[in-house]
C-alpha positions as a printed Julia matrix, in Angstrom:
379×3 Matrix{Float64}:
   0.0    0.0     0.0
   1.22   3.55   -0.67
   2.59   5.25    2.38
   2.33   9.01    1.95
   3.18   9.76    5.59
   6.64  11.06    4.55
   4.84  13.65    2.43
   2.86  14.76    5.49
   5.75  14.72    7.97
   9.36  13.59    7.88
  12.58  14.25    9.77
  14.83  13.25    6.86
  15.18  16.78    5.52
  12.99  16.18    2.49
  10.07  18.53    1.91
   6.8   17.71    3.64
   3.34  19.17    4.14
   3.99  20.14    7.77
   6.98  22.26    6.71
   4.74  24.15    4.29
   2.24  24.82    7.09
   4.89  26.44    9.29
   5.29  30.17    9.29
   8.71  31.26    8.08
  11.22  32.27   10.79
  11.08  35.92    9.74
   7.27  35.86    9.86
   7.34  34.41   13.39
   9.89  37.02   14.39
   7.57  39.8    13.18
   4.64  38.31   15.1
   6.59  37.81   18.33
   8.14  41.25   18.09
   4.73  42.84   17.61
   3.3   40.89   20.53
   6.12  42.04   22.82
   5.73  45.67   21.72
   1.95  45.53   22.26
   2.49  44.17   25.76
   5.05  46.84   26.59
   2.75  49.61   25.38
  -0.17  48.31   27.43
   1.97  47.88   30.54
   3.33  51.39   30.19
   0.16  53.31   29.34
  -3.03  51.32   30.05
  -3.24  52.33   33.75
  -2.88  56.01   32.81
  -5.48  55.87   30.03
  -7.96  54.04   32.27
  -7.48  56.73   34.92
  -8.01  59.47   32.35
 -11.27  57.78   31.39
 -12.53  58.09   34.95
 -11.54  54.89   36.74
 -10.5   55.71   40.3
  -7.89  54.28   42.63
  -4.64  52.49   41.9
  -4.69  50.66   38.59
  -2.1   47.91   38.21
  -0.15  47.07   35.1
  -1.98  44.4    33.1
  -0.79  40.82   33.0
  -0.77  38.62   29.9
  -1.28  34.97   28.97
  -0.59  33.5    25.53
  -3.42  31.25   24.4
  -4.97  29.78   21.26
  -3.08  27.97   18.5
   0.33  29.39   19.42
  -0.05  27.94   22.91
  -1.39  24.62   21.57
   1.45  24.38   18.98
  -1.13  24.1    16.19
  -0.45  27.45   14.51
  -0.48  27.25   10.69
   0.4   29.77    8.05
  -2.62  30.99    6.06
  -3.58  29.11    2.9
  -5.2   32.0     1.01
  -4.14  35.58    1.77
  -6.36  37.52    1.74
  -8.68  36.85    3.51
  -6.97  34.28    5.74
  -4.43  35.23    8.4
  -2.55  33.48   11.16
  -4.3   34.22   14.44
  -2.33  34.8    17.65
  -4.29  35.19   20.9
  -2.75  37.05   23.83
  -5.03  37.55   26.82
  -4.91  40.87   28.73
  -5.75  40.62   32.46
  -6.65  43.23   35.06
  -7.82  42.86   38.67
 -11.59  42.64   39.08
 -11.95  45.78   41.16
 -10.57  48.0    38.41
 -13.55  47.3    36.17
 -16.22  47.65   38.9
 -18.31  45.15   37.05
 -20.97  44.86   39.77
 -22.25  48.4    39.29
 -21.9   49.0    35.54
 -20.64  46.02   33.52
 -21.48  47.38   30.05
 -19.75  50.68   30.75
 -16.7   48.94   32.21
 -16.34  46.69   29.19
 -16.64  49.65   26.83
 -13.97  51.53   28.76
 -11.65  48.53   28.74
 -11.92  48.14   24.95
 -11.61  51.87   24.28
  -8.61  52.24   26.55
  -6.71  49.37   24.91
  -7.35  50.86   21.45
  -6.36  54.35   22.6
  -3.06  53.01   23.95
  -2.22  51.08   20.8
  -3.43  53.59   18.21
  -0.24  55.71   18.0
   1.99  52.65   17.54
  -0.41  51.17   14.99
  -0.53  54.39   13.0
   3.25  54.63   12.98
   3.72  51.02   11.83
   0.84  50.77    9.4
  -1.14  48.37   11.63
  -4.86  48.59   12.26
  -7.11  47.98   15.28
 -10.65  46.67   15.39
 -13.06  45.96   18.23
 -14.52  42.47   17.92
 -17.16  41.07   20.3
 -14.62  39.39   22.59
 -11.27  40.97   21.74
  -9.36  43.87   20.29
  -7.79  42.77   17.0
  -4.5   44.25   15.84
  -3.7   43.41   12.22
   0.08  43.59   11.91
   0.61  42.26    8.38
  -1.28  40.77    5.43
  -0.67  37.29    6.89
  -1.2   37.77   10.65
  -3.2   39.49   13.36
  -3.02  39.48   17.14
  -6.26  39.16   19.09
  -6.32  40.6    22.6
  -9.14  39.07   24.66
  -9.76  41.21   27.74
 -10.18  39.56   31.15
 -10.56  40.35   34.83
  -9.61  38.08   37.73
 -10.02  38.53   41.51
  -7.66  41.07   43.04
  -6.1   38.62   45.49
  -5.24  36.15   42.73
  -3.96  38.93   40.47
  -1.6   40.09   43.2
  -0.55  36.51   43.97
   0.48  35.94   40.35
   2.36  39.22   40.32
   4.16  38.39   43.57
   5.09  34.88   42.45
   6.6   36.23   39.27
   8.64  38.81   41.18
   9.88  36.21   43.68
  11.16  34.05   40.83
  12.89  37.05   39.31
  10.61  37.33   36.28
  11.11  41.02   35.65
   9.32  40.6    32.34
   6.06  38.72   32.48
   6.79  37.37   28.99
   9.38  35.05   30.48
   6.73  33.32   32.56
   4.02  32.75   29.97
   5.19  29.26   29.1
   6.27  28.24   32.58
   4.39  25.32   34.03
   5.36  26.41   37.52
   3.56  29.73   37.55
   0.31  30.38   39.37
  -1.94  30.76   36.35
  -2.84  27.08   36.56
  -4.25  27.61   40.07
  -6.89  30.12   38.98
 -10.44  28.82   39.52
 -12.23  28.64   36.16
 -15.33  30.39   37.48
 -13.27  33.39   38.62
 -11.95  34.33   35.17
 -14.3   36.74   33.4
 -14.04  37.64   29.73
 -15.24  41.01   28.47
 -17.92  40.34   25.84
 -19.38  43.42   24.17
 -22.69  41.64   23.57
 -23.08  39.41   26.63
 -21.25  41.4    29.29
 -18.76  39.74   31.63
 -18.93  35.97   31.22
 -16.98  33.06   32.61
 -14.22  31.9    30.27
 -11.05  30.01   31.11
  -8.49  29.8    28.28
  -6.05  28.05   30.62
  -8.44  25.14   31.05
  -8.57  24.6    27.29
  -4.79  24.77   27.01
  -4.34  22.32   29.89
  -6.92  19.93   28.42
  -5.15  19.78   25.06
  -1.77  19.47   26.72
  -3.0   16.42   28.66
  -4.37  14.9    25.44
  -1.01  15.37   23.72
   0.96  14.0    26.66
  -1.19  10.86   26.59
  -1.37  10.39   22.81
   1.84  11.97   21.49
   2.86  14.67   19.04
   1.16  12.87   16.17
  -2.11  14.26   17.55
  -0.81  17.83   17.17
   0.14  17.11   13.58
  -3.26  15.58   12.78
  -5.0   18.68   14.15
  -2.79  20.85   11.96
  -3.65  18.75    8.89
  -7.36  19.17    9.7
  -6.94  22.93    9.98
  -5.02  23.0     6.69
  -7.82  21.06    4.98
 -10.34  23.52    6.43
  -8.36  26.49    5.16
  -8.08  24.95    1.69
 -11.79  24.07    1.39
 -13.23  27.15    3.15
 -11.58  30.38    2.07
 -13.51  32.09    4.85
 -15.2   30.74    7.99
 -15.52  26.93    8.2
 -15.37  24.85   11.42
 -13.47  26.6    14.2
 -10.07  25.35   15.3
 -11.38  24.56   18.78
 -14.21  22.52   17.26
 -11.75  20.54   15.14
  -9.56  19.87   18.18
 -12.5   18.75   20.3
 -13.81  16.51   17.52
 -10.42  14.97   16.72
  -9.11  14.06   20.17
 -11.65  11.31   21.05
 -11.3    9.83   17.54
  -7.51   9.84   17.4
  -5.43   6.68   17.75
  -1.64   6.72   17.47
  -0.3    4.73   14.5
   3.47   4.48   14.48
   5.06   6.32   11.54
   1.71   6.51    9.73
   0.32  10.0     9.96
  -1.75   9.18    6.87
  -3.65   6.36    8.59
  -4.02   8.29   11.85
  -5.47  11.21    9.89
  -7.82   8.92    7.95
  -9.28   7.44   11.14
 -10.06  10.88   12.51
 -11.48  12.21    9.24
 -13.75   9.19    8.8
 -15.24   9.79   12.25
 -15.78  13.54   12.0
 -19.03  13.49    9.93
 -20.93  11.53   12.6
 -19.4   13.66   15.36
 -20.6   16.82   13.61
 -24.1   15.4    13.1
 -24.33  14.5    16.8
 -22.92  17.84   17.99
 -19.54  18.61   19.54
 -19.42  19.53   23.21
 -16.73  21.66   24.78
 -14.11  19.42   26.41
 -13.93  21.74   29.41
 -17.64  22.52   29.81
 -20.09  19.67   29.16
 -22.96  22.17   29.06
 -21.41  24.19   26.23
 -21.83  23.1    22.61
 -19.26  24.05   19.99
 -21.7   23.34   17.15
 -24.8   25.02   18.58
 -23.97  28.34   16.88
 -23.52  26.69   13.47
 -26.41  26.79   11.01
 -27.76  23.42    9.85
 -26.57  24.21    6.35
 -23.04  24.88    7.6
 -22.96  21.57    9.49
 -24.3   19.7     6.44
 -21.65  21.35    4.27
 -18.89  20.35    6.71
 -20.19  16.77    6.89
 -20.16  16.5     3.1
 -16.67  17.92    2.74
 -15.18  15.67    5.43
 -16.86  12.66    3.8
 -15.15  13.6     0.55
 -11.86  14.07    2.37
 -12.16  10.61    3.93
 -12.96   9.06    0.55
  -9.94  10.68   -1.09
  -7.6    9.78    1.78
  -8.7    6.16    1.77
  -8.4    6.02   -1.99
  -4.87   7.46   -1.87
  -3.79   4.92    0.74
  -5.17   2.06   -1.37
  -4.31   3.45   -4.82
  -2.62   1.28   -7.44
  -0.97   4.33   -8.98
   1.06   6.89   -7.03
   0.23   9.68   -9.48
  -3.49   9.18   -8.96
  -2.97   9.18   -5.19
  -0.95  12.39   -5.51
  -3.73  14.07   -7.47
  -6.43  13.1    -5.0
  -4.39  14.43   -2.07
  -3.62  17.63   -3.95
  -7.34  18.2    -4.58
  -8.07  18.01   -0.85
  -5.01  19.75    0.63
  -3.94  22.12   -2.12
  -0.64  23.32   -3.51
   1.14  23.11   -0.17
   1.01  19.31   -0.28
   4.36  18.27   -1.83
   4.34  17.07   -5.41
   6.37  13.87   -4.98
   4.55  10.77   -6.24
   7.93   9.04   -6.48
   8.07   8.99   -2.69
   4.92   6.82   -2.55
   5.0    3.1    -3.29
   2.36   1.55   -5.55
  -0.18  -0.91   -4.19
  -0.68  -4.12   -6.17
  -4.21  -4.47   -4.82
  -7.23  -2.77   -6.35
  -8.96   0.43   -5.29
 -11.82   0.28   -2.79
 -15.23   0.46   -4.41
 -15.86   3.91   -2.91
 -13.12   5.36   -5.13
 -14.02   3.63   -8.37
 -16.41   6.41   -9.38
 -13.87   9.2    -8.86
 -12.14  10.11  -12.1
  -8.38  10.66  -11.84
  -7.51  14.33  -11.67
  -4.92  15.96  -13.88
  -1.75  16.54  -11.9
   0.56  19.54  -12.08
   3.19  19.42  -14.78
   5.95  20.2   -12.31
   6.4   20.46   -8.54
   4.3   23.26   -7.12
   6.33  25.81   -5.22
   5.1   27.59   -2.12
   3.52  30.96   -2.76
   3.44  34.0    -0.52
  -0.13  33.18    0.48
   0.78  29.68    1.6
């Protein structure tokens, strides 16, 4: 049987799909530099701007927590730019008392958003960046291929001060140096004490650390192959949906229960997950950290049906490629599902002497590219 796992992932130095999904080092440097500068600006000026907007008393410097795909190690480069961009999430935290949410939550949320934008506006103007208020974050677009989302949170004063003190005791002058430390006190925060500023719903409970810790436990138990499979799913989504499509969190939550480690066979591990996703979507996907929260409830029936159909097609093409009698046909089927970033290297797949499964017999072979497809700026 053809084994196209080396085209998905390899450590031999040959080109692979995962390499094409990685942001280039200079792109990551731009993103990380922008994130550091945004943090420094908010630490320096957010207390002053909040005071100027009428908040009384001592206002502490904000604290930060990296979350989302960068924290999960599932960050991909965009497939189609525009409109797609790499999304980096960096939570901004203040003590609860600063926002006075008991007396005027809507006003406090508005002030928080406005103050963050006011602080960042001069730097954004100077650098050609842009800011935008979303429902649950301030978005800073730093390049055609990336933006940084700043979700805004409050946590109890005592816990805020405890985190600050613990960082100072350990000599973390810069909070950045603690964001990936497993010893810090973020993991001790009660989930129901972390409130996210939502412009539509007001302050609501939301714990990004719980999601990060859940996925970390899944990966510790099942291995790095799970991270790669999630990245392949996201890459398929970005190829098939130029805009929108199933959320990354939904894909993670759907994939983890379906995943089984298969040694040196990312292709078969991916196939097992993809084959199971249509039924999972039909039945609804619950949040792995909140059994009462549905990740599919907000999706229209038509959107779910569309996703089911596309993942069924993906499963059919993957299974056909694994069982193909001709490496070129397998290459073409994979290219149709994953796009130009999938390496053109049929010579690295072995032919299968057995016949195709019946499910693939009706699929006409696709014309392949005349020469290896090189990575474009958008990819």
